[in-house]
C-alpha positions as CSV (number, residue, x, y, z in Angstrom):
1,M,70.5,-27.4,48.7
2,S,68.8,-26.5,51.9
3,T,70.2,-23.6,53.9
4,G,67.9,-24.0,57.0
5,D,68.9,-22.1,60.1
6,D,71.5,-23.8,62.3
7,P,72.3,-21.8,65.4
8,R,75.5,-23.7,66.2
9,T,78.8,-22.1,65.7
10,V,81.6,-23.8,63.8
11,S,83.4,-24.5,67.1
12,Q,80.3,-26.1,68.5
13,A,79.5,-28.3,65.4
14,G,83.1,-29.5,64.8
15,E,85.1,-30.1,61.6
16,A,83.2,-33.2,60.4
17,A,79.8,-31.3,60.5
18,V,81.2,-28.4,58.6
19,L,82.8,-30.5,55.9
20,E,79.6,-32.5,55.5
21,V,77.7,-29.3,54.8
22,L,80.4,-28.0,52.4
23,S,80.6,-31.3,50.5
24,G,76.9,-31.9,50.2
25,A,75.1,-35.2,49.4
26,V,76.8,-35.8,46.1
27,A,77.6,-39.3,44.9
28,P,81.2,-39.8,43.5
29,L,81.6,-39.8,39.8
30,S,81.3,-43.3,38.4
31,A,84.9,-43.0,36.9
32,D,86.4,-42.0,40.3
33,P,87.6,-45.0,42.4
34,V,87.4,-42.8,45.6
35,G,85.0,-40.0,46.0
36,N,84.0,-37.7,48.9
37,G,84.9,-38.6,52.5
38,D,88.4,-40.1,52.3
39,D,91.7,-38.3,52.7
40,A,91.8,-37.4,49.0
41,A,89.7,-38.0,45.9
42,V,91.2,-40.5,43.5
43,L,90.3,-39.3,39.9
44,G,89.4,-41.6,37.1
45,P,91.5,-41.9,33.9
46,A,91.7,-38.9,31.6
47,S,93.8,-38.0,28.7
48,A,94.8,-34.7,30.3
49,T,93.8,-33.3,33.7
50,V,93.8,-29.5,34.3
51,V,94.2,-28.4,37.9
52,T,94.2,-24.9,39.3
53,T,93.8,-23.3,42.8
54,D,93.1,-19.8,44.1
55,M,92.0,-18.3,47.3
56,L,89.9,-15.4,48.6
57,V,91.1,-13.7,51.8
58,E,88.8,-11.6,53.9
59,G,90.0,-8.0,53.9
60,T,92.2,-8.5,50.8
61,H,89.8,-9.9,48.2
62,F,86.3,-9.4,49.8
63,R,84.5,-7.8,52.7
64,L,81.6,-9.6,54.4
65,D,79.7,-6.3,54.7
66,L,79.7,-6.0,50.9
67,T,78.8,-9.6,50.0
68,T,76.8,-12.5,51.2
69,W,78.2,-15.9,52.3
70,R,76.3,-17.5,49.3
71,D,77.8,-15.1,46.8
72,L,81.3,-15.6,48.4
73,G,80.9,-19.4,47.7
74,R,79.9,-18.8,44.1
75,R,82.7,-16.3,43.5
76,A,85.3,-18.6,44.9
77,V,84.3,-21.4,42.5
78,A,83.7,-19.1,39.5
79,Q,87.2,-17.6,39.5
80,N,88.8,-21.0,39.6
81,V,86.5,-22.4,36.9
82,S,87.6,-19.5,34.8
83,D,91.2,-20.6,34.9
84,V,90.2,-24.1,33.8
85,L,88.2,-22.6,30.9
86,A,91.3,-20.6,30.0
87,M,93.2,-23.8,29.2
88,G,90.5,-24.8,26.7
89,A,89.0,-27.4,29.1
90,D,85.8,-27.9,30.9
91,C,85.6,-28.1,34.7
92,S,84.5,-31.4,36.3
93,R,85.4,-31.3,40.0
94,V,85.9,-28.8,42.8
95,L,87.6,-29.0,46.2
96,V,87.1,-26.4,48.9
97,G,89.5,-25.4,51.6
98,L,88.0,-23.1,54.3
99,A,89.4,-21.2,57.2
100,V,86.9,-19.4,59.5
101,P,86.8,-17.9,63.0
102,G,85.2,-20.3,65.6
103,E,82.2,-18.1,66.1
104,T,81.1,-18.5,62.5
105,T,77.6,-20.0,62.5
106,M,76.6,-23.2,60.7
107,T,73.9,-21.1,59.0
108,Q,76.7,-19.1,57.4
109,I,78.6,-22.2,56.4
110,A,75.4,-23.6,54.8
111,E,75.0,-20.4,52.8
112,L,78.6,-20.6,51.7
113,A,78.1,-24.2,50.7
114,A,74.9,-23.4,48.8
115,G,76.9,-20.9,46.7
116,V,79.7,-23.3,46.1
117,H,77.3,-26.0,44.9
118,E,75.3,-23.6,42.8
119,E,78.3,-22.4,40.9
120,A,79.8,-25.8,40.6
121,D,76.5,-27.1,39.1
122,R,76.4,-24.2,36.7
123,S,79.9,-25.2,35.6
124,G,79.1,-28.8,35.2
125,A,81.3,-29.8,38.1
126,V,80.8,-31.7,41.4
127,V,82.4,-31.0,44.8
128,V,84.6,-33.9,45.7
129,G,86.2,-32.8,49.0
130,G,87.7,-30.1,51.1
131,D,89.4,-29.1,54.3
132,L,88.7,-26.8,57.3
133,T,90.8,-24.9,59.8
134,G,90.3,-22.1,62.3
135,A,91.6,-18.6,61.6
136,E,91.0,-15.0,62.6
137,N,89.7,-14.1,59.1
138,V,87.7,-16.0,56.6
139,V,89.7,-17.6,53.8
140,V,88.1,-19.7,51.0
141,S,90.5,-21.7,48.8
142,V,89.2,-23.6,45.8
143,T,90.9,-26.2,43.7
144,A,89.2,-26.7,40.3
145,I,89.9,-29.7,38.1
146,G,89.0,-30.1,34.5
147,T,89.7,-32.5,31.6
148,L,90.7,-32.4,28.0
149,P,89.6,-35.1,25.6
150,G,92.0,-37.6,24.2
151,G,94.5,-36.0,21.8
152,A,93.5,-32.4,22.7
153,R,96.2,-30.0,23.7
154,P,95.7,-27.3,26.2
155,V,95.7,-23.7,24.9
156,R,98.7,-22.1,26.5
157,I,99.4,-18.5,27.3
158,D,102.6,-18.4,25.2
159,G,101.3,-19.5,21.8
160,A,100.4,-16.1,20.2
161,R,102.2,-15.2,17.0
162,P,102.6,-11.8,15.2
163,D,99.7,-10.6,13.1
164,E,96.9,-12.5,14.8
165,V,93.6,-11.1,16.0
166,I,93.0,-10.5,19.8
167,A,89.5,-11.3,20.9
168,L,87.6,-11.1,24.2
169,T,84.4,-12.4,25.7
170,G,82.2,-10.2,27.7
171,A,82.4,-6.5,28.4
172,P,85.4,-5.6,30.6
173,G,85.1,-3.1,33.5
174,R,81.8,-4.3,34.9
175,S,83.3,-5.8,38.1
176,A,85.5,-2.8,38.7
177,A,82.6,-0.5,38.3
178,G,80.5,-2.7,40.6
179,L,83.2,-2.5,43.3
180,A,83.4,1.3,43.0
181,L,79.7,1.5,43.4
182,L,79.8,-0.7,46.5
183,L,82.6,1.3,48.1
184,G,80.7,4.5,47.2
185,G,77.7,3.4,49.2
186,H,75.5,1.9,46.5
187,P,74.9,-1.7,47.6
188,D,72.5,-2.9,44.9
189,G,72.5,-3.1,41.1
190,P,73.6,-5.3,38.2
191,L,77.2,-4.1,38.2
192,Q,77.5,-4.8,42.0
193,D,76.1,-8.3,41.3
194,V,78.8,-8.8,38.6
195,H,81.5,-7.9,41.1
196,R,80.1,-10.3,43.8
197,V,79.7,-13.2,41.3
198,P,81.5,-13.0,37.9
199,A,79.6,-14.7,35.1
200,T,82.2,-17.1,33.6
201,P,81.7,-18.0,30.0
202,I,81.0,-21.7,30.4
203,G,82.1,-23.6,27.2
204,S,83.9,-20.7,25.6
205,G,87.3,-22.1,26.4
206,R,86.6,-25.4,24.7
207,Q,85.1,-23.5,21.7
208,A,88.1,-21.3,21.4
209,R,90.4,-24.4,21.4
210,L,88.3,-26.1,18.7
211,A,88.3,-22.9,16.7
212,G,92.1,-22.8,16.7
213,A,93.0,-20.3,19.4
214,T,96.8,-19.9,19.6
215,S,96.8,-18.5,23.2
216,L,94.2,-18.1,25.9
217,T,93.9,-16.6,29.4
218,D,91.2,-15.2,31.6
219,V,90.9,-11.5,32.5
220,S,91.4,-11.6,36.3
221,D,94.1,-9.0,36.9
222,G,93.0,-6.4,34.3
223,L,92.7,-6.5,30.5
224,L,96.0,-4.7,29.8
225,R,97.9,-6.7,32.4
226,D,96.6,-10.0,31.2
227,L,97.1,-9.1,27.5
228,A,100.7,-8.0,28.4
229,G,101.1,-11.5,30.0
230,I,100.1,-13.2,26.8
231,A,102.3,-10.9,24.7
232,R,105.3,-11.3,27.0
233,A,105.1,-15.1,27.3
234,S,104.6,-15.4,23.5
235,G,107.5,-13.0,22.6
236,V,105.2,-10.5,20.7
237,A,103.7,-7.1,21.2
238,A,100.0,-6.1,21.1
239,D,97.9,-3.3,19.7
240,L,94.5,-2.7,21.3
241,T,91.8,-0.6,19.7
242,G,89.9,1.3,22.3
243,A,86.8,1.8,20.2
244,A,86.5,-2.0,19.6
245,L,86.0,-2.8,23.3
246,P,82.5,-3.9,24.2
247,V,80.9,-1.2,26.4
248,D,78.1,-1.5,28.8
249,Q,76.1,1.7,29.1
250,L,75.8,1.0,32.8
251,L,79.5,1.8,33.1
252,F,78.8,5.4,32.1
253,E,75.8,5.6,34.4
254,A,78.0,4.4,37.2
255,A,80.8,6.9,36.5
256,E,78.2,9.7,36.5
257,L,76.6,8.5,39.7
258,L,80.0,8.5,41.4
259,G,80.6,12.1,40.3
260,A,83.5,11.4,37.9
261,A,84.8,14.6,36.4
262,D,85.5,12.7,33.2
263,P,83.1,9.8,32.9
264,A,84.6,8.5,29.7
265,A,88.1,8.4,31.3
266,R,86.7,6.6,34.4
267,V,85.0,4.0,32.1
268,A,88.2,3.5,30.1
269,K,90.2,2.9,33.4
270,W,87.7,0.3,34.5
271,Q,87.8,-1.4,31.1
272,L,91.6,-1.5,30.8
273,D,92.7,-2.1,34.4
274,G,89.7,-3.2,36.4
275,G,90.0,-7.0,36.2
276,E,87.9,-9.7,38.0
277,D,85.3,-9.9,35.1
278,H,86.8,-13.3,34.3
279,G,86.1,-13.2,30.6
280,L,88.4,-15.0,28.2
281,L,91.1,-13.3,26.2
282,A,92.5,-15.1,23.2
283,T,94.5,-14.8,20.0
284,F,93.4,-16.4,16.7
285,P,94.9,-16.6,13.2
286,V,93.5,-13.9,10.9
287,G,90.4,-15.2,9.1
288,T,89.3,-17.6,11.9
289,D,85.6,-18.0,12.3
290,L,85.5,-16.9,16.0
291,P,83.3,-18.7,18.4
292,P,80.1,-17.0,19.7
293,G,80.7,-14.4,22.3
294,F,84.2,-13.3,21.2
295,T,84.8,-9.8,20.0
296,V,88.0,-8.7,18.1
297,I,89.7,-5.9,20.0
298,G,93.1,-5.7,18.5
299,R,96.1,-7.4,16.8
300,T,99.4,-8.9,17.8
301,R,102.6,-7.7,16.1
302,A,106.3,-8.2,16.1
303,G,107.9,-5.9,18.7
304,D,109.2,-5.7,22.3
305,P,107.7,-8.7,24.1
306,G,104.9,-7.7,26.4
307,Q,104.5,-4.2,25.0
308,V,100.9,-3.1,24.7
309,R,99.8,-0.1,22.7
310,V,96.3,1.4,23.1
311,D,95.2,3.3,20.0
312,G,98.9,3.4,19.0
313,V,100.1,4.8,22.4
314,P,102.4,2.5,24.5
315,T,100.5,2.0,27.8
316,E,101.8,0.6,31.1
317,P,99.3,-1.9,32.5
318,G,97.7,-1.2,35.9
319,G,95.4,-3.8,37.3
320,W,96.0,-6.2,40.2
321,D,99.4,-7.4,41.3
322,S,99.2,-10.1,44.0
323,A,102.8,-9.6,45.1
324,R,102.2,-6.0,45.8
325,G,98.7,-6.6,47.3
326,G,97.0,-3.9,45.3
327,R,96.4,-2.1,42.1
Protein backbone atom coordinates (compact mmCIF):
# COMPACT_ATOMS: atom_id res chain seq x y z
CA MET A 1 0.00 0.00 0.00
CA SER A 2 1.10 3.58 -0.55
CA THR A 3 2.96 5.34 2.24
CA GLY A 4 3.16 8.77 0.58
CA ASP A 5 4.09 11.71 2.75
CA ASP A 6 1.23 13.25 4.71
CA PRO A 7 2.38 16.19 6.89
CA ARG A 8 -0.77 16.29 9.01
CA THR A 9 -0.57 15.11 12.60
CA VAL A 10 -3.04 12.64 14.07
CA SER A 11 -4.71 15.49 15.93
CA GLN A 12 -5.15 17.42 12.71
CA ALA A 13 -6.40 14.50 10.62
CA GLY A 14 -8.85 13.05 13.15
CA GLU A 15 -9.87 9.53 14.09
CA ALA A 16 -11.74 8.64 10.91
CA ALA A 17 -8.74 9.46 8.71
CA VAL A 18 -6.37 7.43 10.88
CA LEU A 19 -8.69 4.42 10.92
CA GLU A 20 -9.11 4.66 7.15
CA VAL A 21 -5.33 4.46 6.71
CA LEU A 22 -5.00 1.58 9.19
CA SER A 23 -7.85 -0.42 7.68
CA GLY A 24 -6.89 0.06 4.05
CA ALA A 25 -9.04 -0.46 1.01
CA VAL A 26 -9.86 -4.11 1.67
CA ALA A 27 -13.23 -5.56 0.72
CA PRO A 28 -14.93 -7.66 3.42
CA LEU A 29 -14.64 -11.43 3.11
CA SER A 30 -17.59 -12.85 1.21
CA ALA A 31 -18.57 -15.00 4.21
CA ASP A 32 -18.71 -12.01 6.55
CA PRO A 33 -22.11 -10.25 6.79
CA VAL A 34 -20.48 -7.05 8.07
CA GLY A 35 -16.94 -6.03 7.21
CA ASN A 36 -14.87 -2.93 7.78
CA GLY A 37 -16.41 0.42 8.78
CA ASP A 38 -19.14 -0.57 11.26
CA ASP A 39 -18.94 -0.80 15.07
CA ALA A 40 -17.74 -4.40 14.85
CA ALA A 41 -17.07 -7.01 12.20
CA VAL A 42 -19.62 -9.84 12.01
CA LEU A 43 -17.82 -13.06 11.15
CA GLY A 44 -19.14 -15.72 8.85
CA PRO A 45 -19.87 -19.26 10.05
CA ALA A 46 -16.95 -21.45 11.07
CA SER A 47 -16.67 -24.76 12.87
CA ALA A 48 -14.24 -23.27 15.37
CA THR A 49 -12.99 -19.72 15.69
CA VAL A 50 -9.63 -18.97 17.30
CA VAL A 51 -9.19 -15.50 18.83
CA THR A 52 -6.15 -13.96 20.50
CA THR A 53 -5.01 -10.46 21.43
CA ASP A 54 -1.72 -8.92 22.51
CA MET A 55 -0.24 -5.46 22.72
CA LEU A 56 3.06 -3.68 22.28
CA VAL A 57 3.74 -0.74 24.60
CA GLU A 58 6.39 1.86 23.84
CA GLY A 59 9.14 1.77 26.42
CA THR A 60 8.21 -1.73 27.58
CA HIS A 61 8.16 -3.79 24.38
CA PHE A 62 9.81 -1.52 21.84
CA ARG A 63 11.68 1.74 21.33
CA LEU A 64 11.04 3.91 18.31
CA ASP A 65 14.75 4.76 18.10
CA LEU A 66 15.46 1.07 17.52
CA THR A 67 12.66 0.19 15.10
CA THR A 68 10.65 1.73 12.27
CA TRP A 69 6.91 2.32 12.24
CA ARG A 70 6.55 -0.20 9.42
CA ASP A 71 8.43 -2.90 11.35
CA LEU A 72 6.38 -2.10 14.45
CA GLY A 73 3.20 -2.81 12.49
CA ARG A 74 4.59 -6.07 11.14
CA ARG A 75 5.78 -7.22 14.56
CA ALA A 76 2.45 -6.45 16.22
CA VAL A 77 0.64 -8.64 13.70
CA ALA A 78 3.28 -11.40 13.64
CA GLN A 79 3.27 -12.04 17.37
CA ASN A 80 -0.51 -12.42 17.38
CA VAL A 81 -0.58 -14.62 14.28
CA SER A 82 1.93 -16.84 16.07
CA ASP A 83 -0.60 -17.49 18.85
CA VAL A 84 -3.21 -18.53 16.29
CA LEU A 85 -0.71 -20.91 14.68
CA ALA A 86 -0.01 -22.36 18.11
CA MET A 87 -3.60 -23.62 18.29
CA GLY A 88 -3.14 -25.57 15.07
CA ALA A 89 -5.12 -23.00 13.07
CA ASP A 90 -4.53 -20.52 10.27
CA CYS A 91 -5.07 -16.77 10.70
CA SER A 92 -7.82 -15.16 8.63
CA ARG A 93 -8.57 -11.72 10.14
CA VAL A 94 -6.81 -9.00 12.11
CA LEU A 95 -8.09 -6.00 14.09
CA VAL A 96 -5.78 -3.20 15.23
CA GLY A 97 -6.17 -0.95 18.28
CA LEU A 98 -3.85 2.04 18.36
CA ALA A 99 -3.00 4.67 20.95
CA VAL A 100 -0.65 7.48 19.89
CA PRO A 101 0.34 11.00 20.94
CA GLY A 102 -1.48 13.73 19.06
CA GLU A 103 1.71 14.93 17.37
CA THR A 104 2.17 11.58 15.60
CA THR A 105 2.18 12.28 11.85
CA MET A 106 -0.08 10.68 9.30
CA THR A 107 3.08 9.61 7.46
CA GLN A 108 4.04 7.57 10.52
CA ILE A 109 0.53 6.10 10.69
CA ALA A 110 0.76 5.16 7.00
CA GLU A 111 4.07 3.41 7.64
CA LEU A 112 2.58 1.48 10.56
CA ALA A 113 -0.43 0.53 8.46
CA ALA A 114 1.82 -0.64 5.62
CA GLY A 115 3.57 -2.99 8.04
CA VAL A 116 0.28 -4.24 9.46
CA HIS A 117 -1.07 -5.08 6.00
CA GLU A 118 2.21 -6.53 4.79
CA GLU A 119 2.36 -9.03 7.65
CA ALA A 120 -1.37 -9.76 7.47
CA ASP A 121 -0.98 -10.55 3.78
CA ARG A 122 1.96 -12.85 4.52
CA SER A 123 -0.23 -14.67 7.03
CA GLY A 124 -3.19 -15.01 4.67
CA ALA A 125 -5.30 -12.60 6.75
CA VAL A 126 -7.17 -9.36 6.10
CA VAL A 127 -7.57 -6.34 8.38
CA VAL A 128 -11.27 -6.02 9.32
CA GLY A 129 -11.27 -3.08 11.74
CA GLY A 130 -9.67 -1.30 14.65
CA ASP A 131 -9.81 1.55 17.13
CA LEU A 132 -7.85 4.69 17.97
CA THR A 133 -7.27 6.78 21.07
CA GLY A 134 -4.79 9.37 22.26
CA ALA A 135 -2.02 8.54 24.72
CA GLU A 136 1.35 9.79 25.91
CA ASN A 137 3.13 6.73 24.49
CA VAL A 138 2.48 4.55 21.46
CA VAL A 139 0.51 1.35 22.10
CA VAL A 140 -0.37 -1.12 19.35
CA SER A 141 -2.90 -3.82 20.23
CA VAL A 142 -3.78 -6.49 17.69
CA THR A 143 -6.55 -9.06 17.78
CA ALA A 144 -5.95 -12.00 15.46
CA ILE A 145 -8.70 -14.42 14.44
CA GLY A 146 -8.26 -17.83 12.90
CA THR A 147 -10.39 -20.80 11.98
CA LEU A 148 -10.24 -24.55 12.30
CA PRO A 149 -11.96 -26.76 9.72
CA GLY A 150 -15.04 -28.76 10.63
CA GLY A 151 -14.29 -31.54 13.08
CA ALA A 152 -10.76 -30.32 13.85
CA ARG A 153 -9.81 -29.86 17.47
CA PRO A 154 -7.39 -27.14 18.59
CA VAL A 155 -4.00 -28.33 19.81
CA ARG A 156 -3.94 -27.29 23.45
CA ILE A 157 -1.00 -26.58 25.72
CA ASP A 158 -2.04 -29.28 28.21
CA GLY A 159 -2.02 -32.39 26.02
CA ALA A 160 1.55 -33.64 26.40
CA ARG A 161 2.07 -37.13 27.81
CA PRO A 162 5.16 -38.81 29.27
CA ASP A 163 7.67 -40.29 26.82
CA GLU A 164 6.87 -38.05 23.87
CA VAL A 165 9.32 -36.12 21.73
CA ILE A 166 9.67 -32.35 22.09
CA ALA A 167 10.17 -30.52 18.81
CA LEU A 168 10.79 -26.91 17.81
CA THR A 169 10.66 -24.80 14.65
CA GLY A 170 13.38 -22.29 13.90
CA ALA A 171 16.58 -21.51 15.77
CA PRO A 172 15.95 -20.01 19.24
CA GLY A 173 17.95 -17.05 20.48
CA ARG A 174 18.02 -14.95 17.33
CA SER A 175 15.65 -12.28 18.60
CA ALA A 176 17.43 -11.97 21.95
CA ALA A 177 20.80 -11.69 20.22
CA GLY A 178 19.35 -9.08 17.87
CA LEU A 179 18.10 -7.01 20.79
CA ALA A 180 21.48 -7.25 22.51
CA LEU A 181 23.15 -6.00 19.36
CA LEU A 182 20.72 -3.10 19.05
CA LEU A 183 21.26 -2.09 22.66
CA GLY A 184 24.99 -2.47 22.11
CA GLY A 185 24.97 0.14 19.37
CA HIS A 186 24.84 -2.14 16.32
CA PRO A 187 21.70 -1.06 14.43
CA ASP A 188 21.86 -3.22 11.31
CA GLY A 189 22.10 -6.92 10.61
CA PRO A 190 20.05 -10.10 10.15
CA LEU A 191 19.65 -10.77 13.87
CA GLN A 192 18.48 -7.21 14.47
CA ASP A 193 15.94 -7.73 11.68
CA VAL A 194 14.67 -10.89 13.38
CA HIS A 195 14.14 -8.99 16.60
CA ARG A 196 12.26 -6.20 14.86
CA VAL A 197 10.06 -8.60 12.84
CA PRO A 198 9.87 -12.27 13.87
CA ALA A 199 9.41 -14.76 11.03
CA THR A 200 6.39 -16.76 12.13
CA PRO A 201 6.23 -20.26 10.59
CA ILE A 202 3.04 -19.88 8.55
CA GLY A 203 1.27 -23.22 8.10
CA SER A 204 3.36 -25.07 10.68
CA GLY A 205 0.63 -25.08 13.32
CA ARG A 206 -1.84 -26.72 10.96
CA GLN A 207 0.82 -29.21 9.87
CA ALA A 208 1.62 -30.06 13.50
CA ARG A 209 -2.08 -30.66 14.20
CA LEU A 210 -2.44 -32.91 11.18
CA ALA A 211 0.70 -34.83 12.18
CA GLY A 212 -0.81 -35.59 15.60
CA ALA A 213 0.84 -33.06 17.91
CA THR A 214 -0.40 -33.57 21.46
CA SER A 215 0.50 -30.07 22.67
CA LEU A 216 1.60 -26.85 21.01
CA THR A 217 2.68 -23.34 21.98
CA ASP A 218 4.74 -20.52 20.55
CA VAL A 219 8.09 -19.47 21.95
CA SER A 220 7.43 -15.91 23.04
CA ASP A 221 8.63 -15.77 26.65
CA GLY A 222 11.71 -17.97 26.34
CA LEU A 223 12.20 -21.61 25.34
CA LEU A 224 12.59 -22.90 28.91
CA ARG A 225 9.68 -20.87 30.25
CA ASP A 226 7.34 -21.91 27.44
CA LEU A 227 8.40 -25.56 27.67
CA ALA A 228 7.82 -25.44 31.43
CA GLY A 229 4.35 -24.06 30.63
CA ILE A 230 3.53 -27.07 28.47
CA ALA A 231 4.92 -29.45 31.07
CA ARG A 232 3.12 -27.83 33.99
CA ALA A 233 -0.23 -27.67 32.20
CA SER A 234 0.14 -31.29 31.06
CA GLY A 235 1.29 -32.69 34.40
CA VAL A 236 4.63 -33.92 33.05
CA ALA A 237 8.31 -33.04 33.27
CA ALA A 238 10.64 -32.37 30.35
CA ASP A 239 14.23 -33.15 29.41
CA LEU A 240 15.98 -30.86 26.95
CA THR A 241 19.16 -31.81 25.10
CA GLY A 242 21.35 -28.76 24.65
CA ALA A 243 23.30 -30.16 21.71
CA ALA A 244 20.04 -30.81 19.82
CA LEU A 245 19.07 -27.13 19.70
CA PRO A 246 19.39 -25.62 16.22
CA VAL A 247 22.19 -23.06 16.32
CA ASP A 248 22.75 -20.09 14.05
CA GLN A 249 26.46 -19.30 13.71
CA LEU A 250 25.47 -15.63 13.78
CA LEU A 251 24.73 -16.04 17.50
CA PHE A 252 28.39 -16.82 18.24
CA GLU A 253 29.51 -13.93 16.06
CA ALA A 254 27.14 -11.63 17.97
CA ALA A 255 28.43 -12.83 21.34
CA GLU A 256 32.02 -12.19 20.26
CA LEU A 257 31.16 -8.78 18.81
CA LEU A 258 29.58 -7.82 22.14
CA GLY A 259 32.72 -8.91 24.00
CA ALA A 260 31.21 -11.85 25.89
CA ALA A 261 33.79 -13.48 28.17
CA ASP A 262 32.22 -16.87 27.39
CA PRO A 263 30.50 -16.70 23.98
CA ALA A 264 29.08 -20.22 24.27
CA ALA A 265 27.44 -19.39 27.60
CA ARG A 266 25.98 -16.17 26.17
CA VAL A 267 24.58 -18.08 23.19
CA ALA A 268 23.06 -20.73 25.47
CA LYS A 269 21.40 -17.99 27.54
CA TRP A 270 19.91 -16.44 24.42
CA GLN A 271 18.67 -19.83 23.22
CA LEU A 272 17.09 -20.94 26.48
CA ASP A 273 15.73 -17.69 27.88
CA GLY A 274 15.67 -15.18 25.03
CA GLY A 275 12.13 -15.50 23.69
CA GLU A 276 10.34 -13.45 21.01
CA ASP A 277 11.49 -15.71 18.17
CA HIS A 278 7.87 -16.92 17.89
CA GLY A 279 8.76 -20.37 16.66
CA LEU A 280 6.44 -23.24 17.54
CA LEU A 281 7.14 -25.73 20.33
CA ALA A 282 5.27 -29.04 20.23
CA THR A 283 5.13 -32.56 21.60
CA PHE A 284 4.51 -35.60 19.43
CA PRO A 285 4.16 -39.34 20.08
CA VAL A 286 7.41 -41.22 19.49
CA GLY A 287 7.67 -42.38 15.90
CA THR A 288 5.63 -39.49 14.46
CA ASP A 289 6.73 -38.33 11.02
CA LEU A 290 7.38 -34.71 12.00
CA PRO A 291 6.28 -31.88 9.71
CA PRO A 292 8.97 -29.95 7.80
CA GLY A 293 10.80 -27.41 9.91
CA PHE A 294 10.46 -29.22 13.26
CA THR A 295 13.61 -30.40 15.10
CA VAL A 296 13.53 -32.85 18.01
CA ILE A 297 15.15 -31.24 21.04
CA GLY A 298 14.10 -33.47 23.94
CA ARG A 299 11.60 -35.79 25.61
CA THR A 300 8.79 -35.50 28.10
CA ARG A 301 8.76 -37.80 31.12
CA ALA A 302 6.83 -38.60 34.26
CA GLY A 303 7.95 -36.32 37.07
CA ASP A 304 7.23 -33.10 38.91
CA PRO A 305 4.82 -31.15 36.68
CA GLY A 306 6.63 -28.27 35.01
CA GLN A 307 10.16 -29.35 35.89
CA VAL A 308 12.63 -28.93 33.04
CA ARG A 309 16.07 -30.48 32.95
CA VAL A 310 18.76 -29.33 30.51
CA ASP A 311 21.25 -32.13 29.84
CA GLY A 312 20.02 -33.82 33.01
CA VAL A 313 20.33 -30.75 35.25
CA PRO A 314 17.12 -29.21 36.71
CA THR A 315 17.03 -25.66 35.38
CA GLU A 316 14.90 -22.74 36.51
CA PRO A 317 13.46 -20.88 33.51
CA GLY A 318 14.36 -17.25 32.97
CA GLY A 319 12.68 -15.46 30.09
CA TRP A 320 9.96 -12.84 30.08
CA ASP A 321 7.38 -12.52 32.86
CA SER A 322 4.71 -9.96 31.96
CA ALA A 323 3.53 -9.62 35.56
CA ARG A 324 7.03 -8.68 36.67
CA GLY A 325 7.65 -6.52 33.61
CA GLY A 326 11.06 -7.97 32.87
CA ARG A 327 13.30 -10.97 32.53
